[in-house]
Legacy VTK file of the C-alpha trace (Angstrom):
# vtk DataFile Version 3.0
C-alpha trace
ASCII
DATASET POLYDATA
POINTS 668 float
-24.641 11.964 36.716
-25.977 15.236 34.679
-23.911 16.887 37.986
-20.886 14.962 37.349
-20.668 15.779 33.211
-21.261 19.490 33.998
-18.352 19.517 36.565
-16.067 16.895 34.145
-17.080 19.563 31.062
-16.155 22.133 33.274
-12.354 21.325 34.238
-11.785 19.979 30.470
-12.989 23.549 28.975
-10.423 25.042 31.782
-7.914 22.508 30.448
-8.417 23.171 27.052
-7.859 26.304 27.525
-4.779 25.800 29.139
-3.830 23.624 26.376
-3.914 26.633 23.349
-2.300 29.092 26.434
0.860 26.685 25.885
1.356 26.271 22.159
1.056 30.222 22.311
4.025 30.152 24.881
5.419 27.467 22.789
5.768 29.850 19.482
7.207 32.576 21.358
9.907 30.164 22.519
10.576 29.037 19.136
11.082 32.927 17.975
13.597 33.368 20.997
15.579 30.393 19.465
15.161 31.592 15.930
16.386 35.158 16.994
13.207 36.970 16.440
11.317 39.098 19.408
9.162 36.469 21.398
6.100 38.153 19.818
6.532 38.170 16.131
3.877 37.825 14.208
2.552 34.194 13.244
1.064 32.784 10.725
-2.685 31.170 10.546
-5.914 28.842 9.333
-9.293 29.563 10.050
-12.426 27.361 9.499
-16.118 27.350 10.824
-17.996 24.630 10.990
-22.475 24.306 11.837
-24.230 22.379 14.077
-26.867 21.523 11.206
-27.355 18.484 9.262
-29.273 20.534 6.434
-25.795 22.885 5.719
-24.866 19.851 2.861
-23.263 22.666 0.133
-21.695 25.583 -0.060
-24.339 27.604 0.575
-25.097 28.290 4.243
-27.832 28.169 5.726
-27.648 30.346 8.296
-30.573 30.826 10.777
-30.642 27.109 10.560
-27.979 25.963 12.757
-28.106 25.972 16.400
-24.694 26.416 17.121
-21.676 27.643 14.913
-17.837 26.884 15.947
-14.296 28.601 14.666
-11.176 26.916 14.527
-8.103 28.436 14.281
-4.499 26.653 13.370
-0.724 27.469 13.234
0.860 27.123 9.324
4.155 27.707 10.914
4.537 24.233 12.174
4.103 20.643 10.158
1.840 19.940 13.522
-0.262 22.958 13.011
-1.593 22.900 16.240
-5.328 24.279 17.289
-4.295 27.650 18.749
-7.672 28.986 19.376
-11.405 28.225 19.219
-14.484 29.678 20.008
-17.982 27.988 20.432
-21.447 30.145 19.663
-24.488 28.677 21.142
-28.066 29.387 20.637
-29.541 26.382 22.526
-31.004 26.664 25.785
-33.673 24.152 27.599
-34.411 26.162 30.459
-35.428 29.187 28.180
-37.135 26.804 26.026
-39.145 25.695 28.972
-40.009 28.645 30.760
-41.202 30.240 27.711
-43.423 27.205 27.372
-45.002 27.818 30.629
-45.755 31.439 29.368
-42.729 33.395 30.918
-40.929 36.074 29.326
-37.658 35.218 29.011
-35.168 35.551 26.277
-31.655 34.257 26.295
-29.011 34.844 26.952
-30.507 36.937 30.014
-31.794 34.541 32.197
-30.241 32.514 35.112
-28.940 28.929 34.588
-28.938 30.127 30.654
-26.823 28.053 28.232
-27.152 29.741 25.470
-23.997 32.586 24.556
-26.302 34.752 22.036
-30.196 35.257 21.441
-31.957 32.473 18.979
-32.701 35.050 16.399
-28.942 36.730 16.283
-27.562 35.323 12.492
-24.424 32.996 12.878
-21.621 35.016 12.320
-18.100 33.840 10.921
-16.778 37.741 11.943
-17.791 37.036 15.028
-16.370 33.726 15.310
-13.035 35.386 14.469
-12.985 38.299 16.650
-13.262 36.149 19.248
-10.405 33.860 18.295
-8.546 37.104 17.664
-9.238 38.392 20.924
-8.392 35.404 22.727
-4.714 35.335 20.647
-4.249 38.993 21.330
-4.792 38.750 25.302
-1.843 36.407 24.886
0.819 38.715 23.557
0.662 37.155 19.749
0.713 39.143 17.108
-0.894 37.545 13.402
0.046 38.916 9.969
-1.657 36.136 7.495
-4.463 34.519 7.729
-5.833 31.434 5.375
-8.921 31.023 4.901
-11.439 29.127 2.479
-13.102 31.673 0.585
-14.763 33.764 3.484
-12.807 37.023 4.244
-15.431 37.712 6.967
-13.553 35.744 9.563
-10.191 37.470 8.708
-11.617 41.056 9.707
-12.876 39.654 12.717
-9.216 38.577 13.434
-8.546 42.050 12.681
-10.864 44.079 14.892
-9.642 42.102 17.452
-5.617 42.659 17.061
-6.598 46.621 16.138
-8.091 46.908 19.717
-5.070 45.627 21.349
-2.464 46.649 19.392
-3.289 49.614 17.668
-5.921 50.535 14.295
-2.321 50.353 12.345
-2.033 47.009 12.388
-3.445 44.436 9.769
-4.293 41.106 8.749
-3.926 39.658 5.256
-6.224 37.567 4.098
-4.591 34.387 1.710
-6.457 31.807 -0.364
-6.795 28.169 0.491
-4.858 26.619 -2.181
-6.958 23.672 -2.130
-10.530 25.700 -2.728
-8.775 27.754 -5.209
-8.469 24.573 -7.506
-11.994 23.446 -6.584
-13.326 27.335 -8.009
-10.572 26.759 -11.128
-12.920 23.519 -11.987
-15.769 24.870 -11.668
-15.174 27.744 -13.731
-13.703 25.350 -16.322
-16.958 23.209 -16.379
-18.705 26.685 -16.850
-16.286 27.879 -19.694
-18.257 27.995 -23.096
-15.591 26.685 -25.448
-16.188 26.308 -28.958
-18.153 23.236 -30.529
-15.079 21.592 -32.256
-12.730 21.998 -29.457
-13.419 18.309 -27.488
-13.604 15.096 -29.874
-16.932 13.080 -29.531
-19.797 12.525 -31.774
-22.735 13.244 -28.745
-22.928 16.297 -26.776
-22.642 13.982 -23.226
-19.149 12.636 -25.069
-18.024 15.909 -25.342
-19.173 16.835 -22.007
-16.935 13.927 -20.174
-13.829 15.362 -21.864
-14.818 18.555 -21.179
-15.022 17.802 -17.384
-11.994 15.648 -17.531
-9.914 18.707 -19.279
-11.307 20.950 -16.294
-10.528 19.057 -13.816
-6.620 18.103 -15.896
-6.003 22.069 -15.612
-6.710 22.199 -11.983
-4.159 19.631 -11.234
-1.781 20.362 -13.902
-1.566 23.764 -12.093
-1.837 23.002 -8.822
1.698 20.651 -9.471
3.135 23.228 -11.675
2.731 25.333 -8.623
4.034 23.194 -6.089
6.457 22.471 -8.428
7.924 25.915 -8.135
7.835 25.984 -4.733
9.868 23.917 -4.202
13.010 24.541 -6.775
13.138 28.220 -6.022
12.230 27.533 -2.178
9.339 29.668 -1.830
10.923 33.152 -3.560
7.964 34.789 -4.820
10.074 37.161 -6.936
11.964 33.989 -8.803
8.388 32.343 -9.226
6.086 34.945 -10.787
8.432 35.833 -13.586
8.519 32.277 -14.532
4.374 32.378 -14.292
3.749 34.014 -17.972
6.060 31.757 -20.033
4.940 28.676 -18.365
1.327 29.962 -18.956
1.956 29.758 -22.792
3.519 27.106 -22.947
0.584 25.065 -20.938
-1.667 26.541 -23.487
0.735 25.538 -26.712
1.176 21.827 -25.287
-2.655 21.909 -24.715
-3.410 23.235 -28.695
-1.359 20.166 -29.827
2.265 22.121 -29.996
3.936 19.809 -27.277
7.641 20.496 -27.607
10.675 22.425 -27.007
8.658 25.064 -25.153
7.460 22.311 -22.713
10.748 20.857 -22.241
12.610 23.757 -21.158
10.145 25.342 -18.444
8.135 24.246 -15.574
5.029 22.589 -17.231
5.132 18.886 -15.743
5.964 18.235 -19.769
9.276 16.702 -21.273
7.791 16.967 -24.483
8.240 13.447 -25.500
6.126 10.226 -26.326
6.527 8.446 -22.644
7.532 11.550 -21.073
5.004 14.504 -22.202
1.986 15.427 -19.793
-0.795 13.760 -22.323
0.773 10.663 -21.855
1.398 10.785 -17.612
-2.224 12.291 -17.421
-4.901 10.329 -16.154
-7.714 12.319 -16.954
-6.508 13.021 -20.237
-5.062 9.153 -21.206
-8.658 7.856 -19.363
-10.082 9.240 -21.990
-8.074 8.743 -25.266
-6.802 11.958 -25.740
-3.260 12.103 -27.284
-1.077 15.455 -28.283
-3.341 17.190 -31.210
-6.413 15.625 -30.232
-8.132 18.669 -28.698
-8.685 21.635 -31.557
-8.834 24.768 -29.606
-9.584 27.970 -31.568
-7.953 31.689 -30.972
-11.068 32.079 -27.947
-10.645 28.476 -26.891
-6.996 29.415 -25.903
-7.868 32.503 -24.229
-10.346 30.533 -21.958
-7.675 28.106 -21.290
-5.497 30.793 -20.416
-7.219 32.784 -17.936
-8.087 29.236 -16.573
-4.680 28.837 -15.516
-3.987 32.558 -14.588
-6.711 31.516 -11.773
-3.447 30.101 -9.918
-0.447 30.712 -12.084
-0.398 34.598 -12.227
1.024 37.117 -10.141
-2.048 37.676 -8.672
-3.161 34.338 -7.724
0.692 34.090 -5.911
0.012 37.267 -4.230
-3.246 35.704 -2.566
-1.142 32.260 -2.001
1.715 33.603 -1.154
2.894 30.901 0.970
0.698 27.832 -0.938
-1.300 27.481 2.494
-4.239 25.637 2.794
-6.956 24.820 5.710
-6.861 20.951 5.690
-5.902 21.038 9.316
-9.025 23.132 10.280
-11.410 20.601 8.386
-9.613 18.014 9.919
-10.487 19.535 13.324
-13.885 19.547 12.042
-14.199 16.446 11.588
-13.256 15.606 15.142
-15.594 17.564 16.646
-18.113 16.321 14.862
-17.447 12.946 16.687
-17.631 14.599 19.898
-20.946 16.420 18.762
-22.619 14.943 16.333
-24.593 17.168 14.243
-27.978 15.006 14.104
-27.548 15.365 18.465
-28.047 19.106 20.480
-26.394 19.572 23.407
-26.698 22.731 24.944
-25.124 23.122 28.628
-21.729 20.184 27.714
-21.361 21.221 23.516
-17.844 23.069 24.662
-17.214 21.280 27.033
-17.286 18.312 24.276
-15.433 20.584 21.619
-13.017 21.308 24.332
-12.509 17.409 24.582
-12.105 17.101 21.056
-9.290 20.298 20.822
-7.552 18.490 23.611
-7.474 15.504 21.418
-6.161 16.933 18.054
-3.266 19.048 19.960
-1.958 16.278 21.937
-2.117 12.096 20.993
-5.357 9.793 22.289
-3.278 8.833 25.517
-1.769 11.963 26.428
-4.588 13.526 25.746
-6.591 10.790 28.166
-3.910 11.360 31.302
-4.445 14.792 31.227
-8.380 14.928 31.163
-8.452 12.317 34.577
-5.575 14.130 36.350
-7.821 17.476 36.121
-10.362 15.412 37.635
-8.696 13.807 39.867
-8.247 10.686 38.888
-4.610 9.704 38.842
-2.917 6.581 37.044
-0.011 4.717 37.960
2.871 4.118 35.517
3.040 0.466 35.670
-1.092 0.007 35.977
-3.308 -1.659 33.790
-4.709 1.138 32.039
-1.321 2.968 31.434
-0.242 -0.302 29.408
-3.164 -0.164 27.429
-2.556 3.676 26.639
0.280 2.473 25.381
-0.814 0.272 23.235
-3.663 2.777 21.885
-0.361 5.047 20.995
1.114 2.333 18.708
-1.699 1.625 17.376
-2.599 5.202 17.024
1.004 5.465 15.358
0.212 2.746 12.634
-3.100 4.086 11.638
-1.838 7.815 10.944
1.334 5.793 8.935
-1.144 3.959 7.476
-3.555 6.686 6.727
-0.993 8.232 4.539
-0.066 5.678 2.265
-0.829 5.695 -1.620
-2.775 2.593 -0.733
-5.435 4.516 1.354
-4.771 7.480 -0.644
-6.674 6.701 -3.626
-9.433 4.302 -1.977
-12.762 5.426 0.093
-14.174 2.966 1.969
-18.166 3.648 2.299
-19.403 -0.114 2.671
-21.866 -0.903 5.725
-23.542 2.109 6.853
-26.799 3.353 6.389
-26.920 5.412 2.801
-29.802 5.451 0.542
-29.483 7.237 -2.445
-26.310 9.225 -4.207
-26.844 12.748 -5.527
-25.414 13.850 -8.586
-21.739 15.168 -8.198
-21.258 13.499 -4.574
-17.835 12.926 -5.769
-16.880 16.050 -7.414
-13.089 16.738 -6.878
-11.868 13.126 -6.423
-10.480 12.422 -9.532
-7.243 10.538 -8.268
-9.605 7.853 -6.537
-9.276 4.310 -7.486
-11.231 2.113 -5.491
-14.824 2.986 -4.114
-17.091 0.605 -2.071
-20.384 1.136 -1.428
-21.420 -2.414 -0.514
-23.774 -3.165 2.173
-25.708 -0.138 2.296
-29.045 0.822 1.647
-28.887 2.492 -1.886
-32.238 2.698 -3.667
-31.508 5.257 -6.567
-27.827 6.212 -8.003
-27.882 9.775 -9.805
-27.134 9.686 -13.512
-23.991 12.014 -13.230
-22.900 10.455 -9.602
-19.607 9.168 -10.407
-18.819 12.004 -13.324
-15.545 12.810 -13.097
-14.089 9.503 -11.402
-11.731 9.152 -14.614
-8.804 6.689 -12.516
-11.603 4.862 -10.978
-10.952 1.362 -11.388
-13.068 -0.922 -9.056
-16.381 -0.065 -8.038
-18.531 -1.792 -5.619
-22.140 -1.562 -4.995
-22.833 -5.383 -3.597
-25.791 -5.876 -0.861
-27.962 -2.668 -1.855
-31.335 -2.157 -2.890
-31.312 -0.760 -6.822
-33.551 -1.470 -8.977
-32.748 0.473 -11.724
-30.052 2.086 -13.067
-29.516 4.938 -15.837
-27.986 4.603 -19.062
-25.940 6.930 -18.174
-24.789 6.088 -14.705
-21.223 4.491 -15.213
-20.538 7.167 -18.643
-17.134 8.524 -18.444
-15.201 5.376 -16.315
-12.641 4.618 -19.374
-10.505 2.840 -16.279
-12.930 0.844 -14.387
-11.855 -2.738 -14.290
-14.305 -4.184 -11.804
-18.121 -3.314 -11.641
-19.811 -5.257 -8.480
-23.421 -5.081 -8.623
-24.458 -8.433 -6.765
-27.596 -8.481 -4.323
-29.666 -6.332 -5.243
-33.004 -5.811 -7.241
-32.176 -5.130 -10.715
-34.820 -6.271 -13.260
-34.021 -4.454 -16.217
-30.520 -3.134 -17.705
-30.760 -0.520 -20.444
-28.902 -1.343 -23.480
-26.080 1.252 -23.077
-25.406 1.185 -19.466
-22.053 -0.681 -19.930
-21.163 1.455 -23.059
-17.678 2.907 -22.947
-16.249 0.491 -20.410
-13.412 -1.001 -22.505
-11.182 -1.756 -19.640
-13.714 -3.898 -17.553
-12.463 -7.146 -16.451
-15.015 -8.452 -13.957
-18.906 -7.735 -14.152
-20.885 -9.327 -11.089
-24.906 -9.652 -11.496
-25.618 -12.335 -9.495
-28.593 -12.414 -7.167
-30.705 -9.743 -8.474
-34.174 -10.238 -10.399
-32.760 -10.150 -14.356
-35.041 -11.999 -16.938
-34.024 -10.713 -19.920
-30.802 -9.199 -21.301
-30.505 -7.118 -24.631
-28.468 -8.638 -27.375
-26.494 -5.770 -27.067
-25.913 -5.270 -23.512
-22.174 -6.589 -23.396
-20.962 -5.036 -26.875
-17.651 -3.227 -26.778
-16.188 -4.862 -23.803
-13.529 -6.656 -25.454
-11.590 -6.526 -22.057
-13.813 -8.927 -19.885
-12.291 -11.961 -18.311
-14.943 -13.267 -15.904
-18.751 -12.300 -16.100
-21.352 -13.793 -13.663
-24.913 -14.297 -14.369
-25.733 -16.607 -11.415
-29.157 -16.595 -9.425
-31.466 -14.411 -11.990
-34.530 -14.963 -13.619
-33.174 -15.367 -16.783
-34.816 -17.838 -19.572
-32.950 -17.572 -22.731
-30.475 -15.730 -24.182
-29.970 -14.790 -27.691
-27.366 -16.708 -29.939
-24.924 -13.675 -30.270
-25.356 -11.999 -26.965
-21.398 -12.895 -25.855
-20.558 -12.348 -29.523
-17.276 -10.027 -29.119
-16.474 -11.083 -25.674
-13.507 -13.113 -26.946
-11.602 -12.417 -23.607
-14.217 -13.711 -21.207
-12.885 -16.728 -19.791
-15.070 -17.185 -16.850
-18.989 -17.674 -17.442
-22.001 -18.559 -14.259
-25.073 -18.892 -15.725
-26.437 -21.502 -12.629
-29.536 -20.537 -10.856
-31.506 -19.027 -13.413
-34.427 -20.430 -15.661
-32.534 -21.236 -18.888
-34.826 -24.053 -20.527
-32.898 -23.855 -23.788
-28.983 -23.264 -24.961
-28.010 -22.957 -28.505
-24.353 -24.178 -29.066
-23.789 -20.940 -31.026
-24.316 -19.157 -27.775
-20.571 -19.676 -26.640
-19.301 -19.503 -30.414
-16.248 -16.850 -30.695
-15.325 -17.730 -26.737
-12.185 -18.821 -27.222
-10.714 -18.272 -24.091
-13.619 -19.602 -22.238
-12.129 -21.847 -19.115
-14.686 -22.439 -16.509
-18.587 -22.405 -17.382
-21.493 -22.952 -14.445
-25.015 -23.979 -15.474
-26.344 -26.109 -13.095
-29.661 -25.100 -10.835
-31.278 -24.243 -14.538
-34.671 -26.340 -15.799
-32.903 -27.565 -19.123
-35.493 -29.058 -21.427
-33.400 -31.563 -22.710
-36.560 -33.509 -24.928
-35.735 -30.918 -27.425
-33.117 -31.908 -30.392
-30.933 -28.975 -30.106
-29.902 -29.734 -27.099
-27.805 -32.420 -28.279
-25.237 -30.795 -30.142
-25.412 -28.642 -26.539
-24.121 -31.744 -24.853
-21.866 -32.550 -27.797
-20.090 -28.985 -27.558
-19.521 -29.841 -23.596
-17.873 -33.343 -24.353
-15.813 -31.801 -27.194
-14.437 -29.332 -24.435
-13.131 -31.279 -21.458
-13.055 -28.337 -19.241
-16.760 -27.674 -19.449
-17.544 -31.202 -17.997
-18.013 -30.072 -14.502
-20.944 -27.348 -15.760
-23.301 -29.106 -13.957
-25.997 -28.741 -16.714
-29.032 -30.842 -15.704
-32.288 -31.727 -17.271
-34.885 -30.374 -15.856
-32.709 -29.494 -12.901
-32.294 -33.610 -12.348
-30.650 -35.685 -14.688
-27.473 -34.920 -15.635
-26.860 -33.795 -19.595
-23.830 -35.470 -19.888
-24.756 -39.391 -18.192
-28.571 -39.529 -18.383
-29.725 -38.464 -21.968
-28.889 -39.910 -24.637
-30.909 -38.068 -27.330
-31.922 -41.166 -29.639
-34.931 -39.869 -30.866
-32.366 -37.313 -32.700
-30.896 -39.665 -35.185
-30.488 -38.693 -38.392
-33.714 -40.449 -39.490
-35.592 -38.468 -37.089
-34.440 -35.473 -38.476
-35.685 -36.985 -41.772
-39.309 -37.371 -40.695
-39.163 -33.886 -38.867
-38.630 -32.578 -42.790
-41.611 -34.760 -43.987
-44.039 -33.469 -41.890
-43.375 -29.552 -43.684
-44.552 -31.378 -47.454
-48.021 -30.745 -48.320
-50.004 -33.985 -49.916
-51.216 -32.409 -53.249
-50.335 -31.414 -56.275
-46.933 -32.185 -57.721
-45.837 -31.966 -53.997
-47.381 -35.850 -53.756
-45.032 -36.771 -56.677
-42.043 -35.682 -54.538
-43.301 -37.549 -51.459
-43.267 -40.640 -53.404
-39.893 -39.775 -54.346
-38.620 -39.010 -51.421
-39.969 -42.361 -49.657
-38.225 -44.691 -51.951
-35.082 -42.843 -51.355
-35.654 -43.346 -47.779
-36.647 -46.850 -48.450
-32.975 -47.298 -50.346
-31.158 -45.808 -47.289
-32.563 -48.026 -44.605
-31.774 -50.987 -46.714
-28.445 -50.310 -47.030
-27.943 -49.220 -43.389
LINES 1 669
668 0 1 2 3 4 5 6 7 8 9 10 11 12 13 14 15 16 17 18 19 20 21 22 23 24 25 26 27 28 29 30 31 32 33 34 35 36 37 38 39 40 41 42 43 44 45 46 47 48 49 50 51 52 53 54 55 56 57 58 59 60 61 62 63 64 65 66 67 68 69 70 71 72 73 74 75 76 77 78 79 80 81 82 83 84 85 86 87 88 89 90 91 92 93 94 95 96 97 98 99 100 101 102 103 104 105 106 107 108 109 110 111 112 113 114 115 116 117 118 119 120 121 122 123 124 125 126 127 128 129 130 131 132 133 134 135 136 137 138 139 140 141 142 143 144 145 146 147 148 149 150 151 152 153 154 155 156 157 158 159 160 161 162 163 164 165 166 167 168 169 170 171 172 173 174 175 176 177 178 179 180 181 182 183 184 185 186 187 188 189 190 191 192 193 194 195 196 197 198 199 200 201 202 203 204 205 206 207 208 209 210 211 212 213 214 215 216 217 218 219 220 221 222 223 224 225 226 227 228 229 230 231 232 233 234 235 236 237 238 239 240 241 242 243 244 245 246 247 248 249 250 251 252 253 254 255 256 257 258 259 260 261 262 263 264 265 266 267 268 269 270 271 272 273 274 275 276 277 278 279 280 281 282 283 284 285 286 287 288 289 290 291 292 293 294 295 296 297 298 299 300 301 302 303 304 305 306 307 308 309 310 311 312 313 314 315 316 317 318 319 320 321 322 323 324 325 326 327 328 329 330 331 332 333 334 335 336 337 338 339 340 341 342 343 344 345 346 347 348 349 350 351 352 353 354 355 356 357 358 359 360 361 362 363 364 365 366 367 368 369 370 371 372 373 374 375 376 377 378 379 380 381 382 383 384 385 386 387 388 389 390 391 392 393 394 395 396 397 398 399 400 401 402 403 404 405 406 407 408 409 410 411 412 413 414 415 416 417 418 419 420 421 422 423 424 425 426 427 428 429 430 431 432 433 434 435 436 437 438 439 440 441 442 443 444 445 446 447 448 449 450 451 452 453 454 455 456 457 458 459 460 461 462 463 464 465 466 467 468 469 470 471 472 473 474 475 476 477 478 479 480 481 482 483 484 485 486 487 488 489 490 491 492 493 494 495 496 497 498 499 500 501 502 503 504 505 506 507 508 509 510 511 512 513 514 515 516 517 518 519 520 521 522 523 524 525 526 527 528 529 530 531 532 533 534 535 536 537 538 539 540 541 542 543 544 545 546 547 548 549 550 551 552 553 554 555 556 557 558 559 560 561 562 563 564 565 566 567 568 569 570 571 572 573 574 575 576 577 578 579 580 581 582 583 584 585 586 587 588 589 590 591 592 593 594 595 596 597 598 599 600 601 602 603 604 605 606 607 608 609 610 611 612 613 614 615 616 617 618 619 620 621 622 623 624 625 626 627 628 629 630 631 632 633 634 635 636 637 638 639 640 641 642 643 644 645 646 647 648 649 650 651 652 653 654 655 656 657 658 659 660 661 662 663 664 665 666 667
């Protein structure tokens, strides 16, 4: 089986090389069709990926990785086909076994070695760029511009390969990725030292939340402005450069509270009106309640804002982003490769074959890639065979899936449910400021850092159901001012910080059912004025403070069933004027207390609550079986008498009291 796999991999590698050569030939024909020299230079985007489960940040671990793959995609067409790739492999089980047996061997200089470089050599993106450039140059294709995500070493390697074949005067210009430039802009905005009075807010945490939203707003606005300029002037950089200084000044004035004509007559994404201004349209500003004039920048703050804007809106930035290109396709190819070469497994002999299969799939559709692969290994397929019919269905599903993934419905949603996620670190979702739905349900999450959801100012739905969360930091949901639905059911939460829901003024649905909650702070739901549905069922709650639901005037649905509630005060539901549904079943209510008669009267006065399911000791229906005969006015009087003391002046008061009671009974 292994030998067959090896043979198939060799043929897939050969097929992938032929496919990339076809892409090059197609470009030559395209150049001729456009009236250019067939070898006219093209623009590329390049990126690399490392075979390591420990590389999770921008700081690469170097020797920790066993393999590295470089990808180059063309930036001339909308399809962005893969035009070259190279894999560097350090893995060789034969060499490892021989060294374990005491033989003095070093990879890659022994028989049957699968490694391409020594195990001690660093994995260099410059070497990846050089190898890719050599493959492209041997096909007589020139490259003049290459977009990378911040690492210029791969471009140097690409240039060296081009110079070896086309002469030392040839140069490859590096362009900055617009997306990564925006992320750098956001990070600089977070680090910026603005004045104390720049942002509104009482506490430092509130000011920092607004500062994060502001930094993200600058990033999104700068990107939108540059995109609009490229569309308006059709990429004419000379015309764009003339507009940039005035635009930067107008945007600074806009943020300073002078939003007016300067915004209206230049491309700032702001028309200066009330509902057409950027303050109204911006998700980041609007969700934090910021309006024109809310920010109070000093002269130094204005200089800082200007420097942040010029990271993307300046002549220097324009020179580095000439064609407004990015490396999104390369990163997409990297994700596809990770499905063929998962980072938690090591493939030494067949790694290049798996990577080639991924490239083949990217440059073709699923069905075409499969047909070509089968043909390469000698397995032909009839046009009307069952396999061919199935492939057509796969093709239709692929077309539909691509269209669906590009729809706005999916664009603002992240579905991460039903995985094995155990913890979520701070800033995991950094940069996803437009995200509206986040589903993390049915995982194994035990811990969520305080700043995990920081910056998700547009988030409306957060699902954390069916996890193993026991505690939550009081600042976990801070800044989620647009949140409308929060799902925390089926966890192990026992206590909730009093400020955990503070600031969630847009929250409408809160589900806390099936947890281990015992007590609730009286101010826990304070400020949730928009809340319409609250589910506290299947917990261990025994008592509820009389004013715990105070201020929830919009509450329509309240579930308290499946707890250990013994008594309920009638004042508990005072002020819940919108309440239409109340669930109380499976609670051991103590109906021997007279205060429960008042609660029964409350239920009878409100017909909507007739099916609340309230039962005495969990067995007898409160409305049907409990009459509260002992709770008569006489009973109440006798209760008062118990507290009188029989000595001194109180004895005379007692005699007078008894006479009044006797007359009252005789009149009845």
